[in-house]
N, C-alpha and C positions, 0 to 999 in steps of 0.2 A: 420643696412644694412649691410649684407658681399662685404667683398671687390671686388671679382668678379662682383657682382651687380653692386656696386658704379662704377666699370671699362666701363660695358660693357652695364650699361643701363638695365638690366633683372632682374624683380624682382624674379622670380624660384629659382637664384643662392644663394636669402637670404633664404631660408629654407634649403637650403642641408649643409651639413656636414662641419665640419672647415677640417676634413682630405683633401676630396676632392678641396676644395676651395685651401687647400696647393699644393697640385698637381698641379691645373690647373694653380696658382699665378706662381709656380715656372716656369710651361712651357712657361707660359708669358713672363716671364722674358728672358727665354734663347732665344726666339725669337725678343726680344726688343720690344715687346708691353708697360710694362710697365718698369720704373726704379727709382731710388729713386731719390729724389727732390735734394740732396745737398750731397755733401762726408761724410762722417763719420756717416749717419742715417745709422740704421741697418736695415738688408735684408729683403725682404718681409717674407720669411720666420719665421725670428726670430720673427718677427713684429706680424704676424699670432700667432706665440704660447705663445706668453707672452703677449700679450695683449700690446703692446706700443703702444703710440701714433706716428704716424708716417705721411710723407707727401712722395706720391709717383706723379709721373706725368706718361700720357698715350701718347705716341706717335702713332699720327693720321697721319703720311706724308704716303700718298696712294700708294708713289713709295715701300715703304717697300715690300720685298718679303715675307708673311705672309703666315702659314699654312693655306690649307682651307678643309674643310670638317663640321662635325656637332657635335656640343658641345652639348648631350644630357641633361645636366642638364638647359641649355638656349631652350631646343626646349619645345613646346605643348606635351603632350601626343597623339601617333599616333593612341590609339584606339577609334573607333567611337562610343561605347557606354560609352566611359568615359567623363564625367562632374562634375563640381567642387562640385555639392550634389551628385554625384553617381559615384565614382572611380571606377576605371576597377581592375582587379586583379594581377595584377602587381604590386610585391616591389618595383620595382624600378619608380615607376609611377611618374614624378615630382608632380603632384598636392597630392598623397599620400604621400609625401617626407613634402610638404608643414603644409601639414594638422596632422603629425603623430607627438604625443612629443615624441617617442621614436626616429622617425630618427629625429627629430632634434636637440638631447642633446646634440649634438657636434656645432652647430651652431652657427657661429662668432656673430650671433644676440644677442647671449647670452651673450657676451662678456661685464662683468662689468665695468662701469664707467669710460670709454675711448672713443676717437674718432679720428677715420682715415682718415686725409681729401686728396681727391685727386683732383689734378687738370687736368683736360683733356685740359683746353685753360688755358690763359691766363683772358679771362673773366668770367669763372664758374667756382665755388669752391663749395665741396657739403660738408657741416658738417654735419656727422651720430652720433647720441649719440643714445647708446643703451638703454633701458628701463631698470630702477634700480630697484633694487631688491624688492620683497615685503618681508615686513616685516623686523626685526631687529635681525634674526638669523646670528650670522657673518660666521657659517661654510655653509648654505645653498647660503650666499652671495655673496660666493668667484667664482672668473672667473673660467671659463669650458673650460677647452683648448679641444684638437682633440685629440690626443693620448699621451700614458705615453713616447714613444720615442721623442717627440716635446719638454719634458720639462725637459729634463735632458742631461746634458753634454756631447759632442761625448765621451769623458771617461769614464764614467759610461756606457753608452749605448754598448761600445765598450767589458767593463769584464764583462758581464752577457752572457750568452748561448742563443742560438734562442728558447728554451722550458721558460728560464724563463723571455725572454724579451714576450714571448706571456702569460705567466702568468700575469706579471706586466700589458699588457693590458689590461687582464681580470678584473685583481684587478681595474686598472683606469677606466673600464668602469662601474663597481661596484659600487663606491663615485662616479662618477659624476652623473650616474642614480640616486645615491641617493639622490643628492643634488637636483636634478629636481623636485622629487617625494616630497620631504619636502617643494618647494615651492608651489605643487599643494594644497599639505595639507592645506599650508595657504590662501591660494586663496578659498579653500571652506569654511574656516570659516571665513575670514576676506569680501571676496567677497558677498559669499550667505549666511552662517549663523547668521553672523553678523545683518546686514542690514534686514532680513528678523525677525529676533527675535524682533528685535527695533520696529516695527509693522507697519501697513501701508499698508501692502502687500496684507497677508491674515489676511482673519477675524478672529479677537481675538476669536473667540469659537473654529477654527479650529486648531489657529498657535500653542499650546504647544504640542499639539499630531505629528503635521508635523515637528515640531523642534524635539522632541523626537524620531520619525522614522526614520527620512530620515535621520537626522545628526547623530543619537544615540552616540557613542561613539568616534566619530570622533577626537576631542580632546585629548585623551588617544592616541589614534593612531599616533596622533604629537608628541605628549611628547615621545612616545616609540622609534619613529623613528629619532626625532631631539637626544637622546641617541647616537642612532646606527651611526650617523650621524658624531656627533662629536668623538667619538671611532675609526670612519675609516679617519677620518679626519687628526687626531690625529697621527695614523699609518703613513700617508703618510708624514706628516708633518718632524715625527722622523726620517725618512728614505727614502730617495727618491728609494731605493729598498725595498718594504715590504715583508720581509720575513717570519714575524709571525705575531698573534696577529688576523685574522681576523677570524679563529673557534672559539676563546673563545670570539671575540667580539660579535658574535652571541648567544651561549652559555648564554653568560652572561645574554641575553634578553628573553629566552628562556620562561619565565616564565610569561613577558610583551608579547608575541606574540600571548599568548591566549587570546586578547582583539581581535585578528584578526575574531578568530570562532565566537565572540559574535556579529561581523558587518557583518560577512556574513551570519549570522542567520535573517538578517533585512534587507537584501539589496535588495530582490525581495519585499518585502513588502515597502520598502522606492521608488523603482520605481515604484511599483503602487499607491503609494500614489500620486507621484510628476504626473502621469498621469492623474490622477482625479482631482486633483486642477488644472491644466491646463485646464482640462472642465468645470469647476466651476467658474475660478477666474480670469480675463480680465486683473486685476493688475500683478498678477503673471506672465501672460505671457509676460505683454511689462515689465515685471523687468528683464526675463531671457533674451529675446533678448536685450535690453542694457546693460547687462553682457558679452554677446558675443563679444561686440566691443570694450571691454578692453583688449590691448596687451596681456597682461600674461595670457589670457583665450585662445588664440590661436584661435578664433571663435570656441571655442569646448562646448556644451552644456553642462546643469547640470549633467546629466545623465552619461558622458563621466568620471568625475570628481569624481562622485559618486562610478564610478566602479572599477575607480584606485587601491583603499586599496587591494582588492583581487588581480586583477590582477598583481600588485607589489609583491604582497606575492606569487603567484606562480612561481616568475619569482628569487628568493631567490635560490631554489635547481636546478635549471639550472644555474645558476652562479657560484656554490659553485661548481658544477661537472666538470663546465669549467675550474675553477682554478685548482681543484683536478687534473683534466685531464694530467697538467703540470706538474705536483710534483714528485719528485723520491719517490719510494717505504719507505723508510728508515726514511721519516720525519716525525719527531714529529707534527708539523704543519698539517700535511695530516690526521694523524687520528682524529685530534678535529677538523678538517672542515667535516670529513666524520660524526662525530658524529652530528654536528651540520647538517645535510645534512639531518640525519636521522631523528633526531628532527622535523625538519622543515617538513619533509614529513610526517609526523604524524601527525602535527598541520593541514597541507594542508589535507587532509584527513577528517579532524574532520569538518575544514572549509567546503569543498565541501560536506559532508553529512547535515551538518545544511542547507548551502546554498539551497541543494534539498531540505528539506524538507518546507525551507520557498518559496520557488518557488512552492512548490505540492500544499500547503496551500493558496497559493493565488489563482492557478488556481482553487482549489476547491470550494473557495468563490467563485468565479467569475461566475463559471459553477451553483454552488446552486443560486445565484440570478435570472438565467434565465432559469434553467429547470425546466419544471413541470410536478410532477407527479400525475399520478393517485389517488384521495383524498382515495381509500379505500387500497391502497399500499404505502404512503407518508413514510412508516417507513424504509421500503425498503433499501435505498441506504445510507441514512446517513453519507453524503456528508460532513459533518462536525465533523467526531468523527477523533480523533487525529491519529487513525491509517492506515485513509483511503487512499489510493495511487490511481492517474491516472497515467495510464500505457501506452495507445494511445488512440489517438481520429484522427479523420480525414473526411471525408466528401464521401460520399456513394450512390448511384445513388437506390431509394428506389421503387422496381418496385411493381405497383397494376394494378389491371384490369381497373380501370376509370381513368389511365396518371400516369408516372412515375415522383418523385418528389425527390428533393435531401435530403438525408438524414445524420444528424451527428450520427456517432457512437462512443460510449464512452466504453473502456474497462478499466473498474477500476480494482484494488488488489482484488473483490469480485465479481464484477457483469458484464454483458454484456449488454448495454443499447443503443437502437435505437431513436432516436429523429428528430422531424421534427420542422422547424424553421414556427413561426404563423407572424402574420401583425404586429404584436405589439414588435417584437423582441426575444422572447420569444421561448424555445425549451420544445413542448410536447411531453413526453416518451410515443412512439410506445406501445401499450399494456404495457408490464411491465418488470422490470429490472429482468436479467436471470442469478441467481446464476452461476456461472462457475461448480463448483462441479456437474450440473446438466445439462452441457452442452457436448453432444454427437458429434464429428464432424467424420463425413464420406465424403471422397473423392472421386470422379471417374471424369473418361474421355468419354467424348461424342464425336462422328463422327458428326460433323456437318456442317451447310455452311459456306460461307464466311461472314465475320462481321469486323468491325472497331471496335465493343467495346466485344472484347472475353471472358473479366471475368466474368462469373456470383458468388456472393456470395449467397448463400439462406439458411437463419436464420431461424427456424422452432421452435415454440413452441408447444409442443402435450399434447394434455392431455392425462391421463392415463386411457383409458376405461376399460383395463383389467390387473390385476398384472402380470396373467399367461402369457402375450402376450407381456411385454416388453416394448418398444416405441411403439406408437402405433400412426397411421397418417401422418407417414414421406411421404412424396411423393417425388420420385424424379425428378431431376430439369428436365422440358420439352424440349425438343430441340426447339429451334425458328430458323427461317430462317434466322436471321440477326445473329446469334451467331457462336463463330470462328468455326474454321475445329476443332480443338482440344479445347473445352470450358472446361478449368480447374473450377468445381463446388464443393462447400463443404456444405453440409447441415448438420445443427446444430438443435440435436434435444432435448427437454427439457423435461424431467422425473417433473411430477407435473399434476394441476388441469388444469390450464389455457391453452386451446386450442387455436392457434395462427399460424400463420405462416409468416415469413418475410421473402423476397426476396429481397437480395442487391448486387448491381453491381458495380463492381469495375473498374478502368479506362485501367486497365493492369493485366496480370498473375503474376507481381512481385509483384505490391500492392497488391494484393488477398494472395498470398503466406506470405507477412508481417504479414500481420492479422494474418494467422492462424498460422502463429510461433508463436507471440505473443501471440494469446491465451492458444497455447500449453504449451507453458514456464511457462505463469502463472498459470498455474492449475498445471501443473508440482511443482512450487515453493508452492502453498497452500500444496499440499501433503505433500512435505519435512518439511514441518513449526512442530514444537509440536503442539500436539492438546490437549483438554480434553479430550475427551473421547477414549479410546481404547478396543480392543477384544482383549476376548482369547477363540478359540474352546475346547470345551468340550465334544463333542460327533461327530463324523461321519457315517453313516448309512452304513456298510458295505456289498456289494454286494453277499456275501456269508455266508449270516447268516438267523436263522431260523427266526428270526425276520429283515428282509431285510430293513425296513424302517417300524417303530412304527408309523409313522406321528406324531410326537412330536406338540403338541398343548399347552400343560402346565408345570408347574412345579414347584417345591421347593425342598428347603435343610432343613432336619432336621436332628438334632444332627450329623450333617457332612456329613450326604448322600442324594445324588443326587437322587430323585425321578420326574420321567418324566410321563406322561399321553398322550394317544395318538389314533390312530386309534384301535390298536389292544389291548391296555390295559393300565395299570397301570404299572410303570418299575421300578427298583431299581437298582442304576450301585454299583455293587460289586466288580469292576477293574477299571482300567486306561478306558480300551476301551469296557468293556461288560457290557450289562444289564441283568437282569432276574423280568423277569414277575411275580407278585405280586398279580395280579388281571387280572382275564381273564374274559374281559367286553370290548364292542366296542364302539367307538364313545364317547371315553373321553374328555370334552372340560375344563374344569378346575376339578383342587384340590385344599385342603387347608387342614391345620391342626386347631382343635379348641383345644386349650389346656386344659380350663377349664374342660369340658368332656372327654378330651383324647380322640379323634376322628377322624380319616382322613374322610375329606368331599369329595367324588366322585360325579360331575356331569355327567352323560353318557345318552346321545341320549335323552335330555332332561329329566333327572329323576335322583332323587339327592338321595344318597345313603350316608350311615354313615359305617366305618369300626373302628373297636378299632385300634388306633394308633399302637399299637403294633405288628401289621402285618407288621411294614415298616422292623421287626425285622427281620421276616421269620417267617416260620410255613410250616404246612404239606401241600400238594396239595388239598386235601379235604378244609382245614381251611381257604385256602384262597378264597374260593369261599363263603365262609360267610359274608352278609352285610347286613345292615336293609336298607331298602327302604323309605323314607323320605316325599319324595312330586314328584309329577310327571307336567307335563308341564310345567318347569322352562326353562325360555331362558336362566339367568344368575343368580346367586346368589353371595351375598356379606357379609362378615361377618364384624365386626367393633366394638366400644363402642359408647354407646349410653347413658348419664347421668349414666359414670361410670356402666354400665350393658355392660355387651357380649352378641351382637344379632346378627343373622343371617337373612338376608333377602334372598327370593327365589322371582322371577319377572318372571311373566306368562304375556306377552307383544305381543300385537297384532296390526295390524294398527289402530284400534279403540278406544280400550282400555287396560286397563293391572288391571292385580291384584298380587298385593304385599302383600305374608304372613310372618310375622315376626315373630321368635324361639326363643326362651330361652336355652340355652345349662343348661344343669344339671350335678352338679359338679359331678367329676369321685368319686367312693367309693375307701377308704383309705384302705381297706381291705387287706393283702397280700392274692395275686393270683398267681399262676404260669404264665408263661407266655401262654403256652398252654389252660389254661383256658380262659385265659383274651380273647382268639382268640374266644372262643364260646360264652363267656359271653358277649357281646356286649353290651346289655341294651337296651331294648326295649323304653325308656325314655330320651335316649341321647340326643336329644330335642323337646322342647315343646313349642305347638303352644303359643303365645300370642297376637297377632293382624293381623288381615287382613285388609288391604285397597283396596279400588276401586280407577283405576286413568284413567277418561274418556281421556284418547290421549296415543298413544303408548311411553312407556316408555325405555329410553336407557342407564341410568347409575342412580347409587344408590350411594350416599356419606353421611357420618358420621358427622354432624355438632354441637358437643357438646350435645346439647338437643335435638337440632333437623333433622330430614330427608332431605338428598337434594334429589330430584328426578328429573333427566335431560329427557324431553321429546322433542317430535317438537313442542311445545309451549315455550320452556326452561327451566329456571329451577325452580322449586317451592320447597318452603321449607314447613312443615308438624310438628305441635308440636304433641309431642307423648302425652301429656295429655290432650289436648283437643282435636288432630286431626283435627286441622283447617288448612287449606292452605292457602299461599297465596305467591306470586311472589318472590322471591328472589332480586329483581331487583325494586329499586325506580321507578316507573314508569312516575316521575312528574320530573326526571333527564332530563335536556336538552342535557348533554351530551352521554346519552345512547339510543341517538334516534335512530342513527346506528343499535342498538340489536331491541327494540322495535319496529320500524317500519316494521322489515321481519314478513311475513304471516308462514314460519315453520323454523325450527332452527334446529341445531344439533348439541346439549350439548354434550360434552365425559366427564368431571370430573371438580372436583373443590377440591382445595386444600386451606388449610388453613395458612397464613403464621402467625410465630412466634409473629408478633406485632398484629396481630388479624384480618388483613385484608388477603380478601378470592384472589386469583387466580382463576376466570372464565376461562375454555379450550373448545372453540368450533373447531369443521372442519375448520371454516373460520379465528377461529381469539383468541387471548386470549387477556384478559386486569385482572385490580383491583377494588374490589368493597370493600366498609367498610364494617360494621357490620351491618350496616342502608340499605346496598343496592347501599348505593351512589358510582358513579367513583371516583376513586382516581387515584393519578397518572394520569393526562391526558393525559402526552406525553408518556406513556409506552402503548404500544398498538403491537401485534405481528400479521401481517396476514402473514398466511403461506401458504408455495408453494404447498404443497401435502394438503392431506384428511387426517389428520391425525385418525385413532379407537384408539389409546392409548396415553396418556399421563407419563413421569415420572417427579420428582424433583429430583435432584440430585448433591450435593456437590454445587449450586450453579448455577447451569445449569436447564433450562427447556428443556426436551426431547420429541419431537413430532413423533412417526411412523405412517410412513405413509406404504403401501402396499410395496412398491419398493423403498424408502431410510427412513434415519433417519434426522431428525432436530434438530441442538442443538443451544440454545440461551442462552444468558448471562440474568441469572434472574435477575439482577439490571438494567441492560441499555433494555432487548430487542433486542438486538443487537444479528444479526446472526454471528454463532463464526465456527457453521462445518456443512457440509451437508454430509452423510456419504451413500454413493451408494450400494445396497446390492452386487453388484461385489466384493467393494473395502472392504466390510465384508471378503468375501471368502478369495479374496487375501492376507490378512495380518493375518488371524488366520489360510490359510491351512498351513502356517508353523509351527504355534505352535500344530499341529493335531499330535499324537502318534501313528504309524501303530500299525497293528494288530501283529504283531512280538514281539512288545514291550509290552506285554500284561502282563508278568511277571514284568514289573516294579512295585516298590512301588508307586512312584511319582504320585500325584495326577496331571492330567491337569491343575485344576483349582488354582494350585500353580507357575504353569508357568509363567517366567518375558511376561509382556503384550507388546505386539509389539503393533505399531502406526499404527489405521487405514489408515490413508493416508501417507504410508511409503513410502522411496524411489522406494523400488521395486514396489511399485503399481503405483509408477507413469508413470511407462514406458508401462504401459497395461492398455489399454480400459476398462471401467469396460465392465463387463460381462452381459449380459440381465438372469434374474433369475424368476423362478416361482412364489416366494413370501419369503414378510419378515412377520413371525408371532409371535406376540408379547405372549412370555410365561408367564411371571411374570413381574411386573412394581415395586416389592420391590426394594426401592432405594438401599437395602445391595446385590440384587438378580434379576440379570436385564438379564433376559432369552429372547433370539429371538430363533425362528428356521426360518434356511433360507434354501429354496428348488432350486438345480438347477440338470437338466437332471435327474431327478428320484429320485437324492440324497442330504439327508437333513444332512445339519449340526446343532445340537444347541451351540451357541454362548454367550456367557456372555460377559457383556459389564460392564466397571466400570471406575472410573475416572484414567487417565494418570499419569503416575509417570514422572518426572524431567528425560530427558536422559543427 
């Protein structure tokens, strides 16, 4: 117990610092309140500073003219909200002093192995032993004095400058607080870890994990800081005025301090596991309560001790900076300490990063246990992915016609989610998680009536009824009588097929703006990151050209020449910005090159034509009109290889049935002919009929699977064996894992991709998944539910790309996770800079060779996505991904490709 507490019988002083006790004791001596019991005994100050046993008497004569007033360390806290369990804000609160280990670091209660006897009267004597230190560490067991100035002789004190005295006091504080920190580490090991590890407190099946997670590498930290303490104490014992060695002491242990990063990465997990064990194990709770009664723990819980390593490590740079503050600039020691500060700050940054990741992971685990997603969209959030982050969460009011309810809103790094709490404590996602790239925020102010709840947040997920109209279905927030005079409202539109609307109300405008800022910052952050798919503009329709808008719908590249088909015919690019029309024909929907017969295939106005491939090299005006009609009533065609034979399928698709004609190309003659002669000798038998199939349903896609033809229709994917023309479903109807597909009456298959391992990736407008060669589902945890309604797919460099009429969705082929969403407006913003103006037509370099720019670049982040008329897929060849993007009557042709590291 502190001297002042013993003198005046008040327990608050037992927690006060020795410095305060010294000042108070000297004041009481000067007023004759206390005095040495016998001659020759050390003074009060000397006894306090050096821990010398001494006996003092208290003058209790009421006739003494003593000072009056309030000695604050003796008084209870006057704050009405302060209690032993809930302290007030004041740093000088007596209760805070009693409970804080930092404020108690100089307490006389920690003077080791000494006794001060105070005789308040002949009949009463108090013998107050200090608690013996825990463990056998000599450095940690040394007495802790109050101030450096009270431990040195007057001669030494007079020999140093004011600045040096301040520096020595900080060094003294560093060493003393390090000594107490090492004691706390010993307490963690001896009071908590060793008894728990011995058994009987936590069940055996959980104990190893608990020890490994909660205490982790605490023994390593104890060894590291014991070495540091010994170094610091040695410096102090070597010279009363520590002139050097502090910086080198920290630098020597820089590598060992990296153990703190490892500890910090587990701290959040440790805290969560302690809380979990408290709910499961009453014996553990009882053990912790018993530990709190031990004097060396100062009534602090286990969690406080577990947090002390990271707290202590964060104080090192601050203490070292304070030492440097009082040092001359030309000091060698100063440079070493500055280097030590730099190293410690670097390690502290790494520690904070790891601790933040761990805390984020713990929170995501907790959310994943209670968040219930719709079964059809369970793949969307992927909360346990290593890169997933929780940015913000909070309670908002979900406004509904049948009654408002409280909703929990989560802002993740990639999604915005609203959920409502169920009776069993779980959170059910309202509608579906919204990708941030698809979110468009619109803010408006309304003149409304008086209210006590002014802030309305309107979050809308809007179905894309027509690509030409941009976002559909966004209704501005209607004025309500209860709303504020100036109610700030946001509308969040969601591109995609999910039509719904969420209206959420915040508590105040500040909270509303905070949510808006958080969403916008995260959207910008996602745009600034390196993304896998980038775009380059290769053509922009000029407004003053003969072919101002050729309505591009299909493209290919042949021998380095870009060929584009569109509303006004077939065009070949002749320069960076100019195209020449080589075939004057209307409504071209697809072009392709058949290499075996050396023919250019052109589908125009539902009629398939062939042209000699040499037409791409140029010809006379009359020659370019030559072409052979192959077939009419062609909805679409596709060429490929079936059983090592090149074939072309033309499809006449109707709502109730379809006719598929299979053509074989005739090999081109090798006889030498002039290019001009080739134009007229196009060959009447370039394509020869092979087989014709009847399909009793609407056909939507054709794919080639080695020896079988795969036909996608409203009934799903069917395969046709060409030798026997036998038809069967691609999917195994007995597979229970495929019920979600087979149970649908109508389907919307788009395409099939054969993987290198022999499996097949089936792509529908609603979802994509994998099956094996027998049609049974594989990789059951892999499924993608598309946010849009893709009309085309492509597989490029490990990514599955889906093309919706208004945005592009990129998924990781290995995991199925959402990597990137590219709005048409973002495509235009990022590629407009790559466009070469018409004045540069003389430039010989190709726009295709222009360095790619990130689709979601920082410049794009500053601008909202621009509503566009359409995104039209022109070619899905992995090497030739071409899109036509239209805006305001102007069309751009854009090339997509794998991004390069910036």
